[in-house]
N, C-alpha and C positions, 0 to 999 in steps of 0.2 A: 834726701835720694827727691830725682828731679822725676815729674809724674808729665808722660806726653799721653794724651788722649789719643785711644785706638780707634782708627777712624772708617771700622768695622760697625754695620748695626749691630746697636744692642737691644737686648730687650730691656724692656722695662718692669721694674721692680714692684713686687708687692707693696713694699713702703711708699714707693713712690706713688701709688695708686693712692695709697693710706692717705698721703699729703694732701691729695688732690681734694679728701672730702670737704678741708677747711674753707675751698675755693669755690666746692658745690652751694655751701652756703655765705659764701659773701655773695655769687650772684645775684641770689634768689633776697638777699639783704640790698643788693641795688636794684633791681627790678620792683620793689616794693617801694622802693624810695622818689623813684622817677614816679611810681604809681601815684604816688602819694603826694607827690607834687608835681605836676603835669603844668609847668608854666617855662620861661625862658631862667628865670633865675634857677631854680630846680634844675632843669635841666642842666643847667653849668656844672650847680653841685654835685649833680648824681655824673657827671663827667671828670671832672679833676676824682670824685671820691674809686671811680674805678681808673681810671688811672695810674693809679697811685698800685690798686688791689697788684693789677693785672701787672704793673714793673716790681713788686714783690714776686709772685709769682714765677716771671719770664728769666730774671733775678737768675732767682732761685735753680730753676733748670736748667739755665746755659751750666749752670756751676756746678751741677752734679750733670753733666754731659761732660764736662771737662777731668771730675772725679768721679769713675763711677759708686752709684749708690750702695754697692760693694765693698767698699773701702769705708771700716767701722767708723773714721771721723767723719765722713761724709751722714753715715743716718746719723750722726750724733747731731750733727750738723742741720737736717732735714728734718728731725723731732725739734730740736728747741724752733726755728724758725715755723713749725705748724704750733707750737705751744702759744707764741709771741703773736703768731696770725689768726687765730680765734680769738685774741683778746682787739685786735687790731677789724679785725670783719665784723665785730660784736658792736663796735663803736660805731658802725657807717650812718645807722638811724638820725644820731646825737652828735654826730660829729659836726655839724653846724652850730650848736648849743652847746649842753657841757660836758660833751664829753669830747672836745676836740682838742684838749693835751694826753687823752689816752689814745688818738688815732696816731696824732703826728709821734709820739714816743715811741709807741710800738714800729711804727712805720719807718723811721729812723735807725728803728735798734736793729731790724731786720737789713735793710738795703746796706748800714757803714758796716754793721757788726760781720754779714756775713761776706761781705766782701772783705776787711779785712782778715778772716776767716781763709778766703781764698790766697790770699798773698803770702801767707804762709804753711803753705802743704805742699809748697814745692813745685809749682806750674813752670813750663818751658819758658825760655827766654822771651816769644813775643808776647805769651798771654800775662806773663808776670807783668811787663811794662805795659801791654794792655790796660791791666785790675789794679797799676798806680791811678791812672790815667782817669778811670775810672772813679778813683776813691775821690780824685781832685775835684770832679764834676760834684759827683754827691753831698759832698764837703762844701762845696760852693753855694748850692741851692738849698742847704738845710737853713741858715737864717731867714730865707722864706718862709720856709716851713713854719716856722719855730716862733718867725713876726703873727704869723695869722693866725697862732692859736691862742698868742698870746691879745690880741685885738678878737670882735665880736661883729657878728651883722654883714655886710655887702664888702665890709675893710680884707673879712677874714678869706672869703670868696677870691675877693681878688690877689691875696699876696699868694695864698695857695695856686691858683690858678699861673702866675708868673714862676711859682716851683715848677708846677708843671710843664710849663714849657722848655724854662731848664733841662729839666729831665726828657725830653721828645727830643728837643733839638743834639744833646747827648745821645741817645738812642740812636737817630737818624744818622747820625754824621760818624759814628764810631769815637765819640768824646777823645776829640783831636788835642790839642796842645802844638803853640809854636814850636815849629819844626821837628813836631812828633803827631806820627797818624798811625793807624793799624795796616800793615802789609801784612795780610793773612793767607795771601795767594801760598798753596801748596802746607799749609801748615795742618796738621794733623787733628782731625775736627770728627767727632761721633755723630755727624750731621742726620745718619738715618736716625740715631735716638732721639735728637731734637725734635725732627718734624715726627716722628711719635705721638711725642709727650704731645706735639702742637694739635692734633688730632684728638688727642684725649682732653687737652683743655674746650676743644671745639663741641665734642659730645657733652661736656660737662654743659657749655651753652643751648645746645640743644636742647637737652634735658630740662632744666628751667624753662625753655618752653615750651616746652608739652605740659611739664606740671603746671607750668602758672595757665593755659589750655582747660587742665581739667581738674583745677581748683574755681575757677570762675563759670565749668562746667557743672559744680557739684553746689555751686553756693546759689547760681540764676534757674528759674524756673523751667522743670522739665516740659516744655514748647517746642512745635514746632521751628519758631524762630531761633532757639535756644541750641537746638540739634545744627541746626544750618550753619549757624555761625560757627560753633564749636570744630563743626567735621572742614568748614573751608578754613578754620584755621590750622587743624592740622596736616590737611594738604598742602599749605603753603611751607607748613616747614617740614617738611615730607618731601617739597621740592628742592627747597633750600640745602636739605640734607646733598641729596643727588646730587646739586652743583657742584659743592664742595667735596665731595668723597670720591664722584665717578671718573675725574682725572689726578686722583692722588699718584698711583700708580704713575703714571709720566713726571709727576714730580721728584718721586723715589727713585726712581731712573736717574735722572739730574743729579740729586744729589751722589747717585754713584759715582758720577760720571767727570761731575768738575774737579778742577782743580782748586775752587777756590770753595768747598765744603761753608766756610766759617760767614763767608758773604753770599749764600743761599741763604743758614739759619738764620740770619740778619734779617734779611727782605721777609722771611715766613714772620717772622716774633710780630713785624711791621704789622704784616697784614691783617696775622689773627689778631693784631689788637683793634684795629680798626673790623674786622668781619665783625669780634664779636660783638661791640659797639651797635654795629647791625642790626642783628637778635636780640641784645635786649631789648632798643627799640620796638621792634616787631613784636617780642612777649607783651611787655605793656601794652599796643595797637589790641592784640588780640584782646585782652581781658576784657578793656574800654569796652572793644564791639561788643563782646558774647554779655556784659552786661546790660549795654546798653543798645540793643539793634538797631533801635525805628526811630533815634535820635538823630538830628545833622551830624554828620562827620563833623563839617569844622576843619578851621589850618591844624590845632591842636591834634587832633585824632589823625589827620591823612598825612603830618608830618613825620610821624610815628610810623602810620601804616605802611606809604610808601614809600616813604623816607628810610627806614630800618632796611629793607630790603634792598634798594640802590645805593648805601651805602656794604652792604654784603658784598654786592655783583658787583662793583664799578673796583672796592677792592683786590677780589680774587683778580678780576682782568685786569690790573696792574700787576699783582704777583706776575699772574703769564706773561704779561709784556715783558715781566724785568727779568723773567729767567729764560724764557724762550724764544721772545722777539714776535708776539704771537696775538694778535690781536682782533677778535673776531667780532666778525660783522654785526651777530646774532644776539650781541651781549649789550653791546653801541644803541642795538635798537630794541632793546630791552629796556636800557635805563630811560632812553627819552620817552618810549611806550609809558612809565613811573610816572615820569616827573610829571607830564602831557595828562596824565590820568588821572595825578594828584590833585590837578588845577580843576579839573574839570566834574572832580565828585566834591567839589569842597559841600556844596548844598546839597546831595545827596543825602540818605539815610546812612547809617554807619555799615551798617548789612552788603549795599548795594557798594559801596564803596571798597569792602573786606574781598567779594568776589572778584570785581574786575583786580586789585590787587594780587589775589592770589591768581587768579587766571594767566598773568602777564610771567608769574614768576611757576607756571607749569607748563606756559607755550613755551620758556625758554627752554627747561630743567626736557622737555619734550624733542628742540630742536638739539641740544648736546649731544642726547642720546643717541640722534641719528648720523651725526659728525662721528669720521674716522678716529679712534683714539692713538693712530701712530704717531709718531716724533718725523714722519720725514718730512715735513718742511719748519720745523725747530730750528731754531738757532744753537749748532752748536754748543757745548757745554765749552766755558774760557781754559 
């Protein structure tokens, strides 16, 4: 029997929330990985691992958007991915040491196995053809992952980075093959469900940022400086939360009107991927500031402290422009301010740099709050 996704906005099921718990664990693992290795190599390793973890979550969530979680076959698939994903995420701290094979084997089992499962459940013609191409792209990247697991040191990072680039290229271009591309216009797709799943994943990332602040506050001496830096960290997190969620109803309306919800969903998945990267960086910066408030900020701390929010804001700006042809001067001004302030506070103490970064984000949130929320100037849905 052929399945056609219901384009209406479906409720997120308890099983999907239960599935996300594995990725609460994963985001925490990735934050600790970057905190333990705050170098260029450590950042590259964390990014590669994060992109693999995010791909496992995102493609599984897309599959459940196509085949609802109420279907018994989908429930079994979700639980299987959750089980295997737990072992994949547990391998994150040692993925570049003795657990490389565990990470790669579980990742490929999820990635390829879930796609083969999708091809056997009776998708509509457009999605069936699309996921055949997705499978070809995944299989093309698999030798790079396997070769990386077989080698060590910097070579593993190079092979896995190449595999990640193949995965990203496929995601960004909708997995084309010569003469064959995704034509998703007027294809039924529960875009509202995917949007809600993305919001929940953002809550996971924001929750990890809050937990990092709380953990650092617990471990540090309860002195005025500790209370100041923790308060600044939480204030910045609240402002980022506000920037993401305050305008989300406008995105919901777009998903309801557009004739190509699948294209809007792809844009949302890509923007969420980059936004969460920025939040992980911000969480690590907050912990560094709380632990060492009076040290000089330096390049590493400022890249995390200012670069994380800048990536978050830039991604949301791109997403708004992509959906609505909507580019606001306030966000461009905030991005410029973060770049300039990050350079000017390199020699400042970390707490002062944190105050400046949070002030910029809060100022942007205040400006956004005063801006009208209507769609009068938005580009009509295609």
